[in-house]
N, C-alpha and C positions, 0 to 999 in steps of 0.2 A: 152483611155477606158477601163473600169473595163471588163476583160473577164470571163465569165464562168468556163473556163477550164475544164479539161476531168477528167472523173472519169476510172480508170482502174482496173481490177481485173483479178488475175490468178486463176483459178478453176479446180485442178486435184487434184487425191488422193495423198496424202502424202505431198502435197504445201500448203502453207501459203496463205493468199489472202493479196494482198497489194493494198492501194490506194494510187494514186500520183494525187495532183490536181495542176493545173496550175494555178496562178490567176497572172494577168497584173492589176498593178495600176497607174493611171495617175497622175502626178503631173505636173500641168499647161503643160508643153511640155515634160517633160520627163515620161519616161514610164520604171517602173522596174518590172521586173519579178521574181517571187520569188514561191519555191516550201514549200509547209507548211504542216503539219501533217494532216491527218485527222480530230482528234478531236479539232485542232485548225480552221480548217475553219468549223465544225459545230458548234462552240461559236459564229463566226461571224456571221454564216448565221441564227442561232436563236438569236442575237442581233439585225440583220437587220429586220428579221421575227415580233419580238418584236415592232418594229418599233423605237429603238434607233438612227437609222441610214436609210438612204435611199436606199444605195447599198454596197457591200462589198469595194467598192472602198474609198468612204465616211469613211465608219468604219475603215479600214485600214491606211488612212490617219489620221483620229483623233486618232487613237491609236499611231502611229508613233510619230506623233506631240505632243503629249502629254507626250510620255515618253523622247523623245530628249528634251522637256522643263523642263521635273524634271529632269533630269541630265547633268545640268551648267558644270560639271567639265569634261567631254566630248569636249568642245571647247574652254578650256582656252588657252589663249591668251599668249605668249612667257613671259611678264612682269609677269603675274599673276605667270606663272608656276615656274618663279625664286622665287618668294616670297615663295613659297609654299616649295621650295628646302632650303630655308633660314629660315623655320617656326621655328626652335627651338630657333633662334636668335632674333626674332619678339619681341616686345614689345606686353602686352594686347591689345592695342591700335591699334597696326597695324594687329593682329589677328583678332581684332572683324571687321576691315575695308575688311581682305580679305575673313572672313567668311559673310560677308552681300553682300560682291560681288557674291560669289559662291552659298549661301543658301538665298536668298530672305523671309525674315519675319523669319529667325531663328538665334538664338544667340548662340555664340560658345557655352556657356553651354549647352544650348539644344542639340546642335549636338554631343556635349561628352556624355550627358544622353543616347540619341538614339542609340550610339555607342554602349554601356556598355549593352542595353537592347538585342543586338543582339547576 
């Protein structure tokens, strides 16, 4: 379950103040503990307060799920990885097939154009 965590501060002349948050997020039966910078925690809390999420746990779970969904290249299978290694030798159709598996809804020319803008 989502824990609120702790906020600690050192207050002494000449020392900086540091905040440490500990958030525990539950993914069904798995619990993940992470340390996040204060600024990031404030943003998550703000999203919860504005009603975008019911809790920190829901917010973090949604953010992680969306990130992982938008980066399928993190989970390439061995067959697809081998295709990419050999991509200079792939035909246009093969390259389109690989691109459509990796990036749903985007064509190879769209991906190339996006890469050029970066």
